[in-house]
C-alpha atoms as an extended CHARMM CRD file, in Angstrom:
* protein
*
        89  EXT
         1         1  MET       CA              0.0000000000        0.0000000000        0.0000000000  PROA      1               0.0000000000
         2         2  ALA       CA              1.4690000000        3.3130000000       -1.0610000000  PROA      2               0.0000000000
         3         3  ASP       CA             -0.5850000000        5.5860000000        1.2230000000  PROA      3               0.0000000000
         4         4  ALA       CA             -2.1190000000        3.6580000000        4.0530000000  PROA      4               0.0000000000
         5         5  TYR       CA             -4.3880000000        4.9390000000        6.7720000000  PROA      5               0.0000000000
         6         6  THR       CA             -5.2820000000        3.3600000000       10.0780000000  PROA      6               0.0000000000
         7         7  LEU       CA             -9.0280000000        3.2450000000       10.6460000000  PROA      7               0.0000000000
         8         8  ALA       CA            -11.1530000000        1.6540000000       13.3440000000  PROA      8               0.0000000000
         9         9  GLY       CA            -13.5280000000       -1.0880000000       12.2970000000  PROA      9               0.0000000000
        10        10  ALA       CA            -17.0110000000       -1.8940000000       13.5900000000  PROA      10              0.0000000000
        11        11  ASP       CA            -15.3560000000       -3.9720000000       16.3250000000  PROA      11              0.0000000000
        12        12  GLY       CA            -13.2700000000       -0.9500000000       17.3840000000  PROA      12              0.0000000000
        13        13  ARG       CA            -10.0260000000       -2.5780000000       16.2890000000  PROA      13              0.0000000000
        14        14  PRO       CA             -7.5920000000       -0.7800000000       13.9750000000  PROA      14              0.0000000000
        15        15  TYR       CA             -7.0780000000       -1.8420000000       10.3810000000  PROA      15              0.0000000000
        16        16  ARG       CA             -5.1210000000       -0.5130000000        7.4160000000  PROA      16              0.0000000000
        17        17  SER       CA             -6.9650000000        1.1600000000        4.5540000000  PROA      17              0.0000000000
        18        18  GLU       CA             -5.9270000000        2.7320000000        1.2630000000  PROA      18              0.0000000000
        19        19  VAL       CA             -8.8150000000        5.1920000000        1.7120000000  PROA      19              0.0000000000
        20        20  ALA       CA             -8.7180000000        7.8950000000        4.3840000000  PROA      20              0.0000000000
        21        21  GLY       CA            -11.4390000000        7.9730000000        7.0100000000  PROA      21              0.0000000000
        22        22  THR       CA            -14.3250000000       10.4200000000        6.7020000000  PROA      22              0.0000000000
        23        23  LEU       CA            -14.9030000000       10.8440000000       10.4480000000  PROA      23              0.0000000000
        24        24  GLY       CA            -12.6880000000       11.3170000000       13.4830000000  PROA      24              0.0000000000
        25        25  GLY       CA            -13.3330000000       10.2450000000       17.0220000000  PROA      25              0.0000000000
        26        26  HSD       CA            -12.0510000000       10.2230000000       20.5690000000  PROA      26              0.0000000000
        27        27  ARG       CA            -11.2860000000        6.7270000000       21.8090000000  PROA      27              0.0000000000
        28        28  ARG       CA            -11.6700000000        7.5220000000       25.5240000000  PROA      28              0.0000000000
        29        29  TYR       CA            -14.9350000000        9.5000000000       25.2560000000  PROA      29              0.0000000000
        30        30  ARG       CA            -16.3590000000        7.2820000000       22.4680000000  PROA      30              0.0000000000
        31        31  ILE       CA            -17.5000000000       10.2820000000       20.3980000000  PROA      31              0.0000000000
        32        32  TYR       CA            -17.2180000000       10.6340000000       16.6160000000  PROA      32              0.0000000000
        33        33  GLY       CA            -17.6340000000       13.6620000000       14.3820000000  PROA      33              0.0000000000
        34        34  ARG       CA            -16.5870000000       15.4730000000       11.2610000000  PROA      34              0.0000000000
        35        35  LEU       CA            -12.8960000000       15.9900000000       10.6000000000  PROA      35              0.0000000000
        36        36  ASP       CA            -13.4950000000       19.7560000000       10.6310000000  PROA      36              0.0000000000
        37        37  CYS       CA            -15.3610000000       19.7550000000       13.9660000000  PROA      37              0.0000000000
        38        38  PRO       CA            -14.6300000000       23.0690000000       15.7270000000  PROA      38              0.0000000000
        39        39  SER       CA            -14.6680000000       21.4260000000       19.1550000000  PROA      39              0.0000000000
        40        40  ALA       CA            -12.1690000000       18.7270000000       18.1680000000  PROA      40              0.0000000000
        41        41  LEU       CA             -9.9360000000       21.2350000000       16.3690000000  PROA      41              0.0000000000
        42        42  ARG       CA             -9.8340000000       23.4490000000       19.4860000000  PROA      42              0.0000000000
        43        43  ALA       CA             -8.8650000000       20.4600000000       21.6340000000  PROA      43              0.0000000000
        44        44  ILE       CA             -6.1500000000       19.4720000000       19.1540000000  PROA      44              0.0000000000
        45        45  ALA       CA             -4.8080000000       23.0500000000       19.0840000000  PROA      45              0.0000000000
        46        46  ARG       CA             -4.5410000000       22.9880000000       22.9030000000  PROA      46              0.0000000000
        47        47  GLY       CA             -2.4200000000       19.8570000000       22.6260000000  PROA      47              0.0000000000
        48        48  GLY       CA             -5.0330000000       17.3910000000       23.7690000000  PROA      48              0.0000000000
        49        49  TYR       CA             -7.0960000000       14.7680000000       21.9930000000  PROA      49              0.0000000000
        50        50  VAL       CA             -4.4340000000       13.5340000000       19.5640000000  PROA      50              0.0000000000
        51        51  ALA       CA             -3.3130000000       10.5660000000       21.6840000000  PROA      51              0.0000000000
        52        52  HSD       CA             -6.9190000000        9.3060000000       21.7270000000  PROA      52              0.0000000000
        53        53  ARG       CA             -7.7880000000       10.0990000000       18.1040000000  PROA      53              0.0000000000
        54        54  VAL       CA             -9.3630000000        7.4020000000       15.9770000000  PROA      54              0.0000000000
        55        55  PHE       CA            -10.7210000000        7.5080000000       12.4110000000  PROA      55              0.0000000000
        56        56  PHE       CA            -13.6970000000        5.7860000000       10.8180000000  PROA      56              0.0000000000
        57        57  ALA       CA            -14.6300000000        5.0570000000        7.2260000000  PROA      57              0.0000000000
        58        58  ASP       CA            -18.2530000000        6.0760000000        7.8290000000  PROA      58              0.0000000000
        59        59  GLU       CA            -20.9450000000        6.7740000000       10.4160000000  PROA      59              0.0000000000
        60        60  GLY       CA            -22.2980000000        3.2270000000       10.4500000000  PROA      60              0.0000000000
        61        61  THR       CA            -18.8970000000        1.8610000000       11.3990000000  PROA      61              0.0000000000
        62        62  ALA       CA            -18.4730000000        4.4400000000       14.1730000000  PROA      62              0.0000000000
        63        63  ARG       CA            -21.9030000000        3.6190000000       15.6050000000  PROA      63              0.0000000000
        64        64  ALA       CA            -21.2850000000       -0.1390000000       15.3780000000  PROA      64              0.0000000000
        65        65  ALA       CA            -18.0300000000        0.3680000000       17.3190000000  PROA      65              0.0000000000
        66        66  GLY       CA            -20.0380000000        1.9530000000       20.1300000000  PROA      66              0.0000000000
        67        67  TYR       CA            -19.3210000000        5.6250000000       19.4750000000  PROA      67              0.0000000000
        68        68  ARG       CA            -21.9160000000        8.3810000000       19.6870000000  PROA      68              0.0000000000
        69        69  PRO       CA            -22.2660000000       11.4420000000       17.4270000000  PROA      69              0.0000000000
        70        70  CYS       CA            -20.7210000000       14.7750000000       18.4420000000  PROA      70              0.0000000000
        71        71  ALA       CA            -23.2910000000       17.3120000000       19.6510000000  PROA      71              0.0000000000
        72        72  VAL       CA            -21.2620000000       20.1870000000       18.1400000000  PROA      72              0.0000000000
        73        73  CYS       CA            -20.6680000000       19.1340000000       14.5270000000  PROA      73              0.0000000000
        74        74  LEU       CA            -23.4340000000       16.5260000000       14.1280000000  PROA      74              0.0000000000
        75        75  PRO       CA            -26.3230000000       18.0550000000       16.1110000000  PROA      75              0.0000000000
        76        76  GLU       CA            -29.1380000000       16.2450000000       14.2600000000  PROA      76              0.0000000000
        77        77  GLN       CA            -27.4810000000       12.8490000000       14.5930000000  PROA      77              0.0000000000
        78        78  TYR       CA            -26.7570000000       13.6160000000       18.2640000000  PROA      78              0.0000000000
        79        79  ARG       CA            -30.4010000000       14.4940000000       18.9810000000  PROA      79              0.0000000000
        80        80  LEU       CA            -31.5490000000       11.2670000000       17.3340000000  PROA      80              0.0000000000
        81        81  TRP       CA            -28.9690000000        9.2540000000       19.2740000000  PROA      81              0.0000000000
        82        82  LYS       CA            -30.0870000000       10.9450000000       22.5230000000  PROA      82              0.0000000000
        83        83  ARG       CA            -33.7630000000       10.1070000000       21.8630000000  PROA      83              0.0000000000
        84        84  GLN       CA            -32.8960000000        6.5000000000       21.0500000000  PROA      84              0.0000000000
        85        85  SER       CA            -30.7340000000        6.2210000000       24.1810000000  PROA      85              0.0000000000
        86        86  ARG       CA            -33.5420000000        7.4890000000       26.3790000000  PROA      86              0.0000000000
        87        87  ALA       CA            -36.0370000000        5.0880000000       24.7780000000  PROA      87              0.0000000000
        88        88  ARG       CA            -33.7290000000        2.1450000000       25.5760000000  PROA      88              0.0000000000
        89        89  GLY       CA            -33.0210000000        3.5490000000       29.0680000000  PROA      89              0.0000000000
């Protein structure tokens, strides 16, 4: 593989991909969001977050791995996730 990326699969385990991920996440907080998320970019600029960063190919994979949507950059998905979480509660 010329350019290889490390992504997280639906089981949360890393794998190599020739295609870059479309979403980033925080492994400790189990949150995923857009790569241009203002909240994540602020945390990265402060020097945090990077050690726990994980990337996903798509939203379905992130959700299957047990991550929730970011309330800042994915507000609609977050609201839906919140409603579904309460209904299961």
